[in-house]
N, C-alpha and C positions, 0 to 999 in steps of 0.2 A: 229429533231429540231421542236419545237413547234411554229406554226404560230399564231400570234394574228392579228385579223382583226381590223383595225382602221378606224374610220369614217373620213371623210374629215377634221373634226376639230381636229383629232389626238387622240381622246379618245378611249379606248378599247370598243368593242361592249358589253362585259359583263357588263360594268359599265352603259350602256345605258338602260339595262333591269331593270325596277323598279317594285315595287309592288303597285298597286292601286286597291281598293275594293277586296283585297284578291287574285288578279290575277297578274301574271307576265306579264307585258306589255312593249311596246316600244312606245314612243310618236311620233307623226307625224313629228315633227321637226328632230328627230334623224333618223327616217326611211327614210325621204326624203334625208337627208344628206348621208346616207348610200347608197341609190339607185342612187344618183347623179342627183336628180331633185329638184325643189324648193318645199317648203312645200305647196305653193298655188297650184302647178300642181298636187301634190299627192292628196290633198283634193278635187280638181276638179274631178279627176278620180273616187274617192270614191263616190262623190255625183252622178256622172253620172251612176255609177254601184251600187246604194244603195241596190238593192236586193241581192248583193253578200256580203254585210257587215251587218249582223244582229247584235244585241247588244252583242252577245257572241264572236264576232270577232273584233268589233271596237265600241268604244263609246266615246262621248265627256265628258271631265272632267267637274265637277262643278267648280264654282269660288273658293270654299273652297279647293277643291282638287288641283286646279292649284296653289293656294297660298302655300299649304303644299309641293307640289312637287318642286316648285321653291325654297322654303326655304331649302329643304333637298338636292337638287342636284345642285352643283355649275355650271355645264355645261349648265343649263337651264335658266341662267340669262336673256338672250334675250327674253325668253317667258314671263317674268315678265311684260314687257311693251306692249305686244301685246294685242289688244282689242279682239282678237278672242280666244275662248277657245280651247286648244289643244285636239287633238283626240288621244286616246290610242288604240293600236293594240295588240291583243293577238298573240300568236305564229301563229295560223292559219290565223288570220287577216293580219299579215305581209306577209305571203305567197300569200294570195289573192291579196294583193296590188301589189306584183311583177307581178302577172298575168295581172292585169288591166293596169299596166304601159307598159308592154310588150317591155321593152328595154333589150338588152343583159346584161347590168350591173345589172339591177334589178333582172333578173333571176339568174345571178351568185351570187349576194349578198344574195338573198333569202336563198340559201343553207347555207351560213354562219349564217344567222339569225336563221335558224332552229337548227343548231348545237349549237349555243349559248343558245337557250332555252332548248335544251336537256341537255347541261352541267349544267345549272342552276337547272333543275329538279333533276338530279343525285346528285348534291351537296346538295340540299335541303333534298333529301331522306337520303343521308349519314349523314347529320347533325342531322336529326330526329332519325336515328338509333343510332347515337353516344349519343344523349341526353338520349335516353331510356336506353342504356348500362350504362351511367354515373349515371343515377338515381338508377339503380339496384346496382351498385357498391357503391354508397353513402349509401344505406340502409344497405348493408352488412358491410361497414366500420363503420357505427354508432353502429351496434350490437357488433362488435369486440372492438370498442373503449369503449363502456359501460363496457364490461367484463374487459378490461385492466385497465380502469379507476378505477373500483372497487378494482382490485388487487393493483394498485399503491397507492390508498388511504389507503388500509389496511397496506401496507408496511410502508408508511409514518407515520401512527399512531403508529406503533410498534417502529419505530425509535424515534419518539417523546417521547414515554414512557421510552425508554432507556436513552435518553439525559436528560429528565426532568421527573424523576419518580414521581408518585403521593406520597404525604407524607404518611409515614407509621403510625402505631398506636403510640400514645404518650408513651414515656417511663414512667414507674412507678416512682413516686417520690423517691428520695434517702432518706434513713433515716438520721435524723440529729444527730449530735454528741453532747453529753453533757446531763445535767440534765434538766428536764422540769417539771414544776408543772402544774397540771391540774387545770384549773380555777373553775371547778364545785365542787371541794372537799374543805372541811374546812381546813384552815391551822392548822398545828400541834401546840398545845399549851403545853407549858411546865407546868407540875403540880408540885406544891410544896408538899412536904411531910410534914405532921404535926409532931410536936415534942411533 
């Protein structure tokens, strides 16, 4: 039986992982919810241990990124009205956050976070492999369709010629019955004989 990890808000963990700046990340509000701490507490620990969170592990969103994320993710409505910009954690950043929080729940949940990121990575790889295979199949299908299309067009043209044949050569005119005078000849005159 497959277990789904749900955050305290009830949403599956896989839905909490989003793409920002081309990276798969989880926002501080979701990570704090998952680890069972407040967002403020999580961010305090990150600030206290800033040397453990370089830009490739955690970064603040820009105002535009925050607006886009809130618009695309229904579960982040509460972030919309927060004056603080959310922090995004990569897979390794989420693990590091569990170590600085150092609570049993954070350590336990970090394993689920890692597994969710791995699942996302595998799904992405499978979808890119599938896209590549579909592209090859599409090319092969186009070639086959072009061949079949030409054959179908040829058959349809033959059928149309049978149903509506082109007009044949005109029939020669039929000879008319009766006597005819040619207009360019002089009419016959009756000669009188002399007595």
